[in-house]
N, C-alpha and C positions, 0 to 999 in steps of 0.2 A: 050229267045234269053237274054233278061236281066238279067237274073240269072247267065247265061251261062258268061256273059261278066264281070261280076262284080266279079264269082270265076276266072278267067283269065286274072285279068286286071293288066296291066303293070304299073310297076313306076320304070321310067328310072334313075332316081338318085341312085336306090339301087343298078344298076349293079355295082359289083368290079371285075374284073378282074385280078389285079395287085393281091388282097388276095388271089383269086384262084389259080394265078401262085406259089403264096410263098408256099400254101401250094402244089401243085404238084411238087413242087421241092423237098422237102423235104420226100415227099410220096415215092418218085422216091429211093429215098436215102434207105426207110425201104425195098423196095420191091427189088433192087439189093443186099441187105445185105442178106435177106432170102430165095433168089434164091441159093445166092454164098454157105450157111449152108445149103440149101436143107430141108429147114423147115418152107414152106409155112404155115403149122398148127399154127402159130403163128402169122401171117403178120397181121390178121385180129386185135388181140390185140393192137397191134403194132400202126397200123391206127387209132383206136379210142383213142389211148392213145395220138400220134398228133391229132387229130382235136377237140378233147372235151378239151384239151391242149391251146388249139387255141380260142376255144369257151368261155375257164373262163377267160382268159387273161383279168387284169381287167384295165390295163395300168398304166400311173402315174408315177414315180419314180422305178428305175430298180428293186431297192431294194423289193421294196413294190410288184411290178410283180412278181418279182422269189419266193417272200416268198408266196404269194397266190399262186400262179401255183403250187409250192412246198405241198403246204398244198393237193390244189387238186387231185394233183396224188398220195400221199399221201392214201387218201380216196381212191380214184379211185382204186389203189392197192388192197386194203381190199375189194371192192367189186367183181374186180375182181376172190380174189381169192376163197370168199364166191360162188359166180357163176358157178366156173371151179370146187369147190369140193362138191357141193349141183347137180351138172348135172349129175352123174351119182348113185345118189341118188335114192331113192324110190319116186312115185310123190306125196306121201304124204307131205313129207319134202319140195318136190319144190313149192307147193301149200304155205305152211306157211312163209316160207321163201320171196318167193314175194309178200306175205300181209305184212309181216314188212318191207322190203325195200320198197315197195310201198307207203304204211302210213308216213314211217320215210320221205321218201320225199315230200310229200305233207307237214307237219308238216314243213317241213323246210322255210315255207312261215313266220313263227314267227322269222326269223334273216334275213328280208329282201327281196327285189324279186328278187338282182340279188344271193343269197344264194336259192333261190327257183329256179331261172332256173338252178344253176349249180347243185342242186338236184336232176332237173328233167334229165337234161343233163346222170347224173351217172345212174338215175332209170332204161332209157333206154337203157342205153349201159347195164345192169345188165339183162334185159329179152333177148337182142341178146345174151350174152355172155352163158347164160342158154341154148337157143336154138341151138347154134353152139356145146357145149360141149354134149347134148344129141345127136346131128346129128353125131358126131366124135364118139361117146363112142358106137352108134353102130355100126361102123364099124372096125371089129375087126384087120384089117391091119395099122389102124392107131394109132399113140401114140401120146398124149400129156399127159404132164404133168403139174399141177397148178402152179410150183413154176416157171416154164416156162413161161407161158402164164404171169404171173405177174410180171412177169421181161421186156417180150416184153412190156406190157402196160408202166409199168415204163420207158422202153427206148424210146417209142416214147414222154411221156412227156417232158423226159429230151431234147430229140431233140429240141422241141417246146422252151424247155429255151438255146438252144444251138443257134437257130435260133435268138431267140431275141437280144443276148449278143452281136451276129456279127451285125445287123442292129442297135444296140443301138452305137455299136464303131463306125460304118459306120456315123452315122448320128451326131458323135463328141461328145456321150455323154449326149445326151439330152432325156429330156423327152419326151414321146408322149401318144397317147390317145388308148384307147383300141382296137384291130383291128378290132372286130365285135363291133365298136359304135352305135349301132342299138339296142342292148342287154342292155336293164335296168341295171344301176348301183349302184341303193339304196339299201344302205346297212343298214338304221336305222329297226332299231324293229319294230315290229306293232303285234299288238293282236291278239289271237286265236279267232276270232269269231267264232260264233256258224255254220253259212252258210260255214267257211273257212273248218273248223272241217270235218262238214258233209259230204263237197264235197270228203275230203282227205279219207277219210273212202269209200266211195263211190267208191273212183277211185282204193282202195287197195282192192276191194271187188271182182270188174268186173276184176284185171288182176290175183286174187287167182282165181276165176271163171274160165279164159281162160285157167289159166295154169293146172286144173283140168281136163277141157273138154280136152285138148290136150294131156295130157300126162298120166292122169289119164283113158281114152281109148287108148290108146297107137294108136293115128291117125298117118298114114303116113303124112309126114311133117308136124306134128300139132302144130310145133311151130312158126309155121305163125300167127296163131291165136291170143297169146296175144301179137306178134309182131304187126303186124295191128291194134290191139285194144288200144295198148299203144299210136302208132302214131298217129291213129283219136282221141285220147280220148282229151278233150281241158281244161287247166288247171287250171281253175275257173268259178265256176257257171254264171259270171257276163259276161263270152268271147262271142264275139257277135257272132250267128249262121253262119257269112260268114266262119269266120276262121273254123269252125268246118267242113263246106261243104268242104272247099280247105282242109283239112287232109283228109279227105276222100277221095275227087278225086285223090289228089294225091298220098296217100299210094294204091289206087286203080290202078292206072297208073305205079305205080313202079313196084308193083308186078305181074303184064302183060309183062311188060319192061323185068323184072327178069325171068319170067316164059321162056317166050320167047328165050332170048339171054342162057340160061340154057340148052335147048331145043339141042345148037348145038353139044355137045359132045354126046348125046343121044347113037348114033350109031358110036362112033368113039373108037380105041383101038390103043394100042402100042403107038409108036412115035408123031402118029397126034394128038391123045387125049392128049399128054404131051403140043405139042405146044398149041392147042386150051384151056387147062386148064391158060395156061400161057398167053393167049391172052384175057381173059376174066378177070382175075384178072388186066390187065390194064385196060379193059374196064370200070371196078370197080373203078378205080383209077378216071378215067377220070370222071365218073360219081359225085363222090364225090366231085373232082373241081368243076364240074359245078354246084352242093350244095352250095361251098363254095362262089361262086361268084353270083350267085342269089337269097341268100338268101331272102334278102329285095326288089328285082325286082317282084317276082310272087311268094306266100308262096306255091300255088300248085305246079308246077313245082317242086320247090325246094322240098320238101317233097316227089315228086315223086322221084325225084335223087337220095335223099338219101336213101330214101326204098330200091330202084332197086339195088344202089352199094354195101349196106348194107347186102341185100337178096341175092345176088350172092356170094359174101366174105362167108356167115353162109354155104348156100347151096352145094358150088361148090366143098368139100371132097365127098359129095354123087352120087354115079351113079344115072343119069337119065334117064329116060323112057317118053313113050307118057303120061300114067295116070299120072306121077308125077306133070308133067303142070297143066294136070287139079285139081288136089286136091291143087295146091299153088293156085291158083288164085278162089278156093273154099272156102279155110281156110281164105285164106284173105278177101272175100265178109261176110265171119261167124265172123271174128273180129271186121271188121268197122261196120257191123249191129249191132253188140252187142252193141258197142261204141255209136250209132244212137240211137237206144231205150234206153240207160240207160240217155244217155245226154237231152234227149226229155222227160224222166221222173222225170229227176233231176230238170231241167227247170218248171215243171208244178208243181212240188213241192216246186219250190222257190216261183212261185207266188203266188198260194194259200198261204203259210208262210207269205208272204209280204200283202197279204189281210185282214188275220187274225190278225197281228199283228196291221192291219191299223184302223181296226173297234174299236168305241169307249167301254170301258166296263161302263155297267150299275151298277149307286151306288142304293144300297138296302135301 
């Protein structure tokens, strides 16, 4: 009971509803735009462009903010193009690119904690985007263009820049702190130590391995394995075991919630199926909004909300059935289980290395 209370412990000052409402307002604009043009397949890219641009907003002077967000959006557009470009290729290319992208994100820690967090956000988006592209590629009746996905991502990021500009004018052109002030803002460079590089390599190998397992074996809804594995992986060897448990619990809860909600359209057809899809898109937005509000209130529930919202949007274009829900939960368990095993082994290796280095060397 003590362990469970720590995993679900609440931090009242971390609750931020104004931030969540601001995200929801902007997200509703994107939702109605894509409803109007009839291309909901690009909604996921736009929403993540908006959400991640808000997370990457460094605050400070408005010129500095625009430059930083624009640079982040440019890199994100490249990641989006890469993800949707390789998503329809053979699984070997997916494994190779996933390894390279994950390794590069891990090594970004050399440019400061803030840039490492931004790289981690883009790494997670890459995995979600690949899974989404693979899912819609399997559906012959769904058309998706790489350039349109990139444009949607860029549009979402540009919408956040517009929102910050309007808020800057309303506040009398005064500077403000970063919207997610709880995220690290340190941009000072640091040396790539051996443990840091080792963990970056381990994380890249794990994600590449889950890609090989999911797409090499052509598993139904197999993209849930690397997505769950990435959500469950902790960003450094030194991170507390509590955070790992929170991520694992959140990923599992989010997957179960998404699976149950995706069960709703399993037996629907025609106009009712259309209405259910629109409703689930709204539910996904509300879940992401709650994620923006409770990020530092409780990390377990935050992970659950983000995972559920993202997985609903990823799998919504696919027709669902009873067996699909079992696959989704099973692959999520596999993903978090793989991460847990690797984290335990990495922790044991780190302790062993520390003990070995601490032993005095004998002089001959």
